[in-house]
C-alpha positions as CSV (number, residue, x, y, z in Angstrom):
1,M,51.3,-95.0,-57.9
2,L,50.7,-96.6,-60.3
3,A,47.3,-95.2,-60.6
4,C,48.9,-91.7,-61.5
5,Y,50.1,-92.8,-65.1
6,M,46.7,-94.6,-65.9
7,D,44.7,-94.0,-68.9
8,S,42.0,-96.2,-68.3
9,T,40.2,-97.5,-71.8
10,N,37.1,-98.7,-73.5
11,L,37.6,-98.5,-77.1
12,K,35.2,-100.7,-78.0
13,P,32.9,-100.1,-80.8
14,E,30.0,-102.4,-78.7
15,V,30.9,-100.9,-75.6
16,R,27.6,-100.0,-73.2
17,E,26.7,-97.0,-71.1
18,S,27.0,-99.0,-67.6
19,E,30.7,-100.5,-68.9
20,I,31.6,-96.6,-69.4
21,R,30.0,-95.9,-66.0
22,T,32.1,-98.7,-64.4
23,L,35.1,-97.3,-65.9
24,C,34.5,-94.1,-64.6
25,E,33.7,-95.2,-60.8
26,E,37.0,-97.2,-60.8
27,A,39.2,-94.7,-62.3
28,V,37.9,-92.3,-59.9
29,N,38.5,-94.5,-56.8
30,Y,42.0,-95.1,-57.9
31,E,42.8,-91.3,-59.1
32,M,43.9,-92.6,-62.4
33,A,45.1,-90.1,-64.5
34,A,42.4,-90.4,-66.6
35,V,40.0,-92.4,-68.9
36,C,39.8,-92.8,-72.3
37,I,36.6,-93.2,-74.4
38,L,34.9,-93.2,-77.5
39,P,33.5,-89.5,-78.4
40,C,30.0,-90.6,-78.6
41,R,30.1,-91.5,-74.8
42,L,31.8,-88.0,-73.8
43,A,28.2,-86.8,-72.3
44,V,27.8,-89.4,-69.6
45,A,31.5,-89.7,-68.3
46,R,31.7,-85.5,-68.0
47,E,29.3,-86.4,-65.8
48,L,30.9,-88.8,-63.6
49,L,34.3,-87.4,-63.7
50,T,33.6,-83.7,-63.2
51,G,35.5,-82.2,-59.8
52,T,37.5,-85.2,-59.5
53,K,41.4,-85.6,-60.1
54,V,40.5,-87.6,-63.3
55,K,40.8,-86.7,-66.9
56,L,38.5,-86.9,-69.9
57,C,40.4,-88.4,-72.7
58,T,38.9,-89.0,-76.6
59,V,40.0,-90.4,-79.7
60,V,40.0,-88.3,-83.3
61,S,40.4,-90.3,-86.3
62,F,40.5,-93.8,-84.8
63,P,42.0,-96.1,-85.4
64,L,42.7,-95.4,-88.9
65,G,44.3,-92.0,-89.0
66,A,42.9,-91.8,-92.6
67,E,40.0,-88.5,-92.4
68,L,41.0,-85.3,-94.3
69,L,42.5,-82.9,-92.2
70,S,39.3,-80.8,-92.1
71,T,37.7,-83.7,-90.5
72,K,40.2,-84.3,-88.1
73,T,40.1,-80.8,-86.5
74,Y,36.2,-80.3,-86.6
75,A,35.8,-83.7,-84.6
76,A,38.5,-82.2,-82.6
77,R,36.6,-78.6,-81.6
78,E,33.6,-81.2,-81.1
79,A,35.6,-83.5,-78.8
80,L,36.7,-80.1,-76.9
81,N,33.2,-78.5,-77.0
82,A,31.9,-81.5,-75.2
83,G,34.3,-81.4,-72.5
84,A,37.5,-83.7,-73.5
85,D,40.3,-82.4,-71.4
86,E,42.9,-84.5,-73.8
87,L,42.8,-85.8,-77.7
88,D,44.4,-88.6,-78.8
89,V,44.9,-88.0,-82.5
90,V,45.9,-90.9,-85.3
91,I,47.9,-89.2,-88.0
92,N,47.8,-90.2,-92.0
93,I,50.0,-93.4,-91.8
94,G,49.2,-94.0,-95.4
95,A,51.3,-90.1,-96.3
96,V,54.2,-91.3,-93.8
97,K,54.1,-94.3,-96.4
98,D,54.3,-92.3,-99.3
99,K,57.3,-89.9,-97.3
100,R,55.0,-87.2,-97.3
101,F,56.4,-85.9,-93.7
102,R,55.5,-82.7,-94.5
103,K,51.6,-83.7,-94.5
104,V,51.6,-85.2,-91.5
105,E,53.4,-82.3,-90.1
106,R,51.0,-79.8,-91.2
107,E,48.5,-81.8,-89.4
108,I,50.0,-82.1,-86.0
109,Q,50.8,-78.2,-86.7
110,E,46.8,-77.6,-87.3
111,L,45.8,-79.6,-84.0
112,V,48.2,-77.9,-82.3
113,R,47.0,-74.3,-83.2
114,L,44.1,-75.6,-81.4
115,K,45.7,-74.4,-78.3
116,N,44.4,-71.1,-79.2
117,D,41.2,-71.8,-78.0
118,Y,41.3,-74.6,-76.1
119,E,43.2,-75.6,-72.9
120,F,43.8,-79.5,-73.8
121,L,46.3,-82.2,-74.1
122,L,47.1,-82.9,-77.6
123,K,48.4,-86.6,-78.0
124,I,49.6,-87.9,-81.4
125,I,49.0,-91.7,-82.1
126,V,51.7,-93.1,-84.7
127,E,51.0,-96.6,-84.5
128,T,54.5,-98.5,-84.3
129,A,53.6,-101.7,-85.6
130,L,52.7,-100.0,-89.0
131,L,56.1,-98.1,-89.0
132,E,60.0,-98.8,-89.6
133,K,62.2,-97.7,-87.2
134,Y,63.5,-94.5,-89.2
135,E,59.8,-93.7,-89.6
136,L,59.2,-93.6,-86.0
137,A,62.4,-91.7,-85.5
138,Y,61.3,-89.5,-87.9
139,L,58.0,-88.9,-86.6
140,T,59.1,-88.2,-83.3
141,E,61.2,-85.5,-84.4
142,I,58.3,-83.7,-86.0
143,I,56.0,-84.4,-83.0
144,S,58.2,-82.9,-81.1
145,N,59.2,-79.6,-83.2
146,A,55.5,-79.4,-83.9
147,G,54.7,-79.0,-80.0
148,A,51.9,-81.8,-79.4
149,D,52.1,-83.0,-75.9
150,F,52.4,-87.0,-76.0
151,I,53.4,-89.2,-78.7
152,K,51.9,-92.2,-78.2
153,T,52.7,-96.0,-79.4
154,S,49.4,-97.3,-80.3
155,T,45.7,-97.6,-81.2
156,G,45.3,-101.2,-79.6
157,F,43.7,-102.4,-83.1
158,S,47.0,-102.9,-85.0
159,S,49.0,-106.1,-85.4
160,R,50.6,-105.6,-82.0
161,G,51.2,-103.0,-79.5
162,V,54.1,-101.3,-77.6
163,S,57.9,-102.5,-77.5
164,M,60.6,-101.7,-75.7
165,E,62.4,-101.3,-78.6
166,D,59.4,-98.5,-79.5
167,I,60.2,-97.0,-76.5
168,E,64.0,-96.6,-76.8
169,T,63.9,-95.4,-80.3
170,I,61.4,-92.7,-79.2
171,K,63.4,-91.4,-76.3
172,R,66.5,-91.4,-78.6
173,H,64.9,-88.7,-80.8
174,K,62.2,-86.7,-78.7
175,S,62.7,-83.5,-77.5
176,S,63.1,-82.9,-73.7
177,E,59.6,-81.5,-73.6
178,L,57.5,-84.7,-74.9
179,K,55.8,-87.3,-72.8
180,I,55.6,-90.7,-73.9
181,K,52.0,-92.4,-74.1
182,A,52.9,-96.2,-74.8
183,S,49.8,-98.0,-75.0
184,G,48.4,-101.4,-77.1
185,G,48.7,-105.0,-75.3
186,I,49.7,-104.0,-71.7
187,R,47.7,-106.7,-69.7
188,E,50.8,-107.2,-66.8
189,L,51.7,-105.7,-64.3
190,D,55.7,-106.5,-64.6
191,F,55.4,-105.3,-68.6
192,A,53.7,-101.5,-66.9
193,L,56.5,-101.3,-64.8
194,Q,59.1,-101.3,-67.1
195,L,58.0,-99.3,-68.9
196,V,57.1,-96.5,-66.0
197,N,61.1,-97.4,-65.3
198,A,62.1,-96.7,-68.9
199,G,60.4,-92.8,-69.0
200,V,56.8,-93.7,-70.1
201,E,54.5,-90.9,-68.6
202,R,51.3,-92.2,-69.5
203,I,50.3,-96.5,-70.0
204,G,46.5,-96.5,-72.1
205,S,45.1,-100.1,-71.4
206,S,41.9,-101.4,-71.2
207,S,43.1,-103.7,-68.0
208,A,43.7,-100.5,-65.9
209,G,41.6,-101.3,-63.2
210,Y,43.7,-105.0,-63.1
211,L,47.1,-104.0,-63.2
212,V,46.6,-101.0,-60.4
213,E,44.7,-104.0,-58.3
214,E,47.6,-106.0,-58.6
215,F,50.4,-102.7,-57.8
216,I,48.7,-102.5,-54.9
217,R,48.3,-106.6,-54.0
218,R,52.2,-106.8,-54.2
219,G,52.3,-103.7,-51.5
220,G,52.4,-100.7,-53.8
221,P,51.3,-97.5,-52.4
222,L,47.7,-96.4,-52.4
223,G,48.2,-92.5,-52.3
224,R,50.0,-90.4,-55.5
């Protein structure tokens, strides 16, 4: 069932509470993996998702990744205290361009240490549209070694979203434990299925409802 791969997403700055409620209700109806929303909308989403199978995901340092590490860890703790089950955190992309990979590694390690105090999934957003292939390869290895749960390809706010080339590069360099979340520009069912067949474990999309409904229309199974 496609729904169990879906992180149904609405990260628009102008999103209304009514839209968040609709997003959550749809995700519960189809038993999607998670909803991914802005931190300021966690309270209303938690109210709707408590007791369901759908996880509550939010973003940190989104969409630029340019905050200080202390700001990122503080925001992460605040989100976890507000009920988030999963965090999607944008790396310091400028540090990557400066070839300060150790700085990026320390950042991820500090976020992973939060697992000593909280039970949650950590997804690291690398924004593949802004990376050279060697940068993506090296970051994948860093994220694998640091112990994050997922590498996530994109914010959806850059010049492009995920490509199959991105996925293949990640697969060549990741550990067996690290999972892949593909995101950005996933609006067509055929592309979503191609990603799943390539080994992606999560798909972040603002078109999640449409994708699941199209999957069902084509005869896909309703259950997990």
